[in-house]
N, C-alpha and C positions, 0 to 999 in steps of 0.2 A: 504494500500500500504506500502510495506516495504521500508525503507530507507537504502541505503548502503553508507558506507564511501568510496567513489571512490579512494581517495589517498591511503587509507589503503589497498584496494584490489589490486591496482597497485603495491604497495610496496611488498605485500605478494607474488604476482605472480612473481615479479622480483627476490625475494629471492629464491623462489622454483626453478625457471629456472636456476639461477646461481648455486644452489646446484647440480642440475642434471648435468649441464655442467661440474662442477668441478669433479664430480664422473666419467663422461665419459673420461675426460682428464687424470685422475689418472689411469684409466684402461689401458692406453697405456704407462705408465711410465716405462722406463728401465733406470737403473743407473749403470754407470761404475765408479769404484774408484780404487785407488792404481795401476794405469797402469804404467808398466815399461817394458823396453826392455833391456835384459841382453845380452851384446855383448860377443862374443867368444874371448878368448885371442889368438886364432889361426886364422890368416888371411885366409879367404875363407870358414871358417866354419859357420854354421847358428847361428843366434841369437835366443833368445827365448823371447816371449811376455807373461807377466803375468798380471792379473788384477782380480778384483772382479766384477761380474755381478749380479745385483739384479733386479728382476721383482716386480714391485709394483702394479700389477693388470692384467697382461695378461699372457696367455700361448703362448709361441712362441719357435722358434728353431734358435739358432745361427748357421748359415750356412757357414760363411766366415769371415775372417779378412783380410783387405787390408792395405798395408803399401806402400806409395809412394816411388818409387826408388828401391823397392825390386823386385827380379826376380819372386818370388812366396812366398806365405804363406800357410802353411798347419796346420790344427788342429790336435793335437795329445793328447793322454792320456797314461800315464805310468801305467801299470797294473802288479801286482805281482800275480803269480799263481804257486802253487806247488814249492815254493822257487825260482822261476825264475822271474826276473823283465824284462819287455820289454816295448818298446815304440811302440804303435800302432797308425796308422793314423786313424782319425775319420772324417766322412763326416759332422757331425753336433752334436750339444749338445742341447737337449731340456731343456727349463726352464719353470717352472710353476709359476703361480701367487703366490707371497709371498716367492718364493724360491731364494736362493743365490747360485751362482756357483763360486767357487774359482779356478782360474787358477794360479797354483803355481808350483815350482820345485817338481818333483816327482809325479805330478798329471796331470791335464788338463793343456795344454799350446798351444801356437801357435809357430811353427818353422818358422823363417824368413830367406829365402835363398837369397843370392846375394845382401845383403844390403851394399852398398858402401858409403864411405866418411862420415860415422857417427862415432862420437867419444863419449866417456862418457861425461855426464853432458849436453847433448843436449836434445831438445824436438823433438820427432818424432810423426807425426799424424798417428793414426790408425783409420780405419773405420770398425765397426762391422756391418755385414749384417745379417738380419733375414728373415725367410721364409715368413713372412707376408708383406714383402716389406719395412719394416722400416730399417733405418740405424742409427747408433750412432757413432759420431766422437769424439775422445778423444785424448788429447796430452799425450804421454807417455815419461817419463824421461828415458834417456839411462844411463846404468850403466855398469861398468866392472864386470866380474864375481866375483872378490874378494870383491868389494863394495856391491854387491847384497847379498852375503852370510853374510855380517856383518850388514845387514839392511840399507845400505845406499850407 
């Protein structure tokens, strides 16, 4: 008859289960950093949201950005073709596992229309929505267009 060290078996099973659980949690990890909203110097004009979105293990699609108090938010991408630069609306931005998407001036961004009573140096909450049903909420620092151009 073989003898088993029951405490060692239980510990081994626990470690294996926790490793698998960590792996599954990491496959759903999305990270947002450097979120900022750049306010227009002209009253009534839209603001722009910029951020860095990183997927640490899933393929998904960013489908929407919501900002409380805004009339609407639209995803856009600036594209240059044949010497002409234009801003096109986008329905969504796919992101693959291990990929980073940068939302920045002259590239991908979110246009925020009708954002009232927001001043530079405030925090505004943004919610990013994905096609798999996940949401990610982040606080974005508001900046005037001159401060954003100078990195702050």
